[in-house]
C-alpha positions in Angstrom: -8.1 -39.1 40.2 -5.2 -40.6 38.3 -7.3 -40.6 35.2 -8.0 -36.9 35.5 -4.4 -35.8 35.2 -3.6 -37.4 31.8 -6.9 -36.0 30.5 -5.9 -32.5 31.8 -2.4 -32.7 30.3 -3.8 -34.0 27.0 -6.3 -31.1 27.0 -3.5 -28.5 27.7 -1.4 -30.2 25.0 -4.2 -30.1 22.5 -5.0 -26.4 23.4 -1.3 -25.5 23.0 -1.2 -27.4 19.6 -4.3 -25.6 18.4 -3.0 -22.2 19.6 0.3 -22.8 17.7 -1.5 -23.8 14.6 -3.7 -20.7 14.8 -0.6 -18.5 15.4 1.1 -20.1 12.4 -1.9 -19.5 10.2 -2.1 -15.8 11.2 1.7 -15.4 10.7 1.4 -16.9 7.2 -1.5 -14.5 6.4 0.6 -11.6 7.7 3.6 -12.7 5.5 1.2 -13.0 2.5 -0.1 -9.5 3.1 3.5 -8.1 3.4 4.5 -9.7 0.1 1.4 -8.4 -1.7 2.0 -4.9 -0.4 5.7 -5.1 -1.4 4.8 -6.2 -4.9 2.1 -3.5 -5.2 4.6 -0.8 -4.0 7.3 -2.0 -6.5 4.8 -1.9 -9.4 3.6 1.5 -8.3 7.1 2.9 -8.1 8.1 1.4 -11.5 5.0 2.6 -13.4 5.1 6.0 -11.6 8.7 6.5 -12.7 7.9 5.5 -16.3 4.9 7.9 -16.2 7.0 10.8 -14.8 9.8 10.3 -17.4 7.5 9.9 -20.3 5.2 12.9 -19.4 8.2 15.0 -18.5 9.9 14.3 -21.8 6.7 14.9 -23.7 6.0 18.2 -22.0 9.6 19.3 -22.5 9.5 18.5 -26.2 6.1 20.2 -26.6 7.5 23.3 -24.9 10.5 23.3 -27.2 8.4 22.7 -30.3 6.0 25.5 -29.6 8.8 27.9 -28.6 10.5 27.2 -31.9 7.2 27.5 -33.8 6.5 30.9 -32.3 10.1 32.1 -32.2 9.6 35.1 -34.5 6.3 36.4 -33.0 5.5 35.3 -29.4 8.5 33.4 -28.0 8.4 35.1 -24.6 4.7 34.5 -24.2 5.1 30.8 -25.0 8.1 30.4 -22.6 6.1 32.2 -19.9 3.1 29.9 -20.4 5.1 26.8 -20.3 7.0 28.0 -17.2 3.7 28.6 -15.4 2.3 25.3 -16.6 5.4 23.4 -15.3 5.2 25.2 -11.9 1.5 24.5 -11.5 2.0 20.8 -12.5 4.9 20.5 -10.0 2.8 22.1 -7.2 -0.1 19.7 -7.9 2.2 16.8 -7.8 3.7 17.9 -4.5 0.1 18.3 -3.1 -1.0 14.9 -4.3 2.2 13.2 -2.9 1.6 14.9 0.4 -2.0 13.9 0.6 -1.2 10.3 -0.4 1.5 10.1 2.3 -1.0 11.2 4.9 -3.8 8.7 3.9 -4.0 5.6 6.0 -2.7 2.3 4.6 -4.8 -0.9 4.4 -1.8 -2.9 5.4 -2.6 -5.7 7.8 -6.4 -5.1 7.6 -7.1 -8.8 6.8 -4.9 -9.9 9.7 -6.5 -7.6 12.1 -10.0 -8.7 11.0 -9.0 -12.3 11.5 -7.6 -11.7 14.9 -10.7 -9.8 15.9 -12.9 -12.8 14.8 -10.6 -15.2 16.7 -10.9 -13.1 19.9 -14.6 -12.9 19.6 -14.9 -16.7 19.0 -12.8 -17.3 22.1 -14.9 -15.0 24.3 -18.2 -16.7 23.2 -19.2 -19.7 25.3 -19.2 -22.9 23.3 -22.7 -23.9 22.1 -23.2 -27.6 21.5 
């Protein structure tokens, strides 16, 4: 009976050590996913800002160019067309932003999958 207690405590200690190692691994995976998502979002914001500035400036200069080009004959028509174009483009951008904001994120998907596998492995009886 005296030999059973050290074995039991050793088993509990080993189980606790394994559980802590598993928890540490999962937390490291979670931290990696957070860092990847942060880098992706920063790149998305940076390139999105560059695209908005470049396209906005390009469209503005195109509107000015065509307005000056048709100044004597159809200046009101050209200004009206570009006004409508900018409004439609703005509405499309608002809609796309709204739909992207409502779509689910894949953040923590790998961590959740690993935790599900861990839980399934713990529920299965050991096969030797």
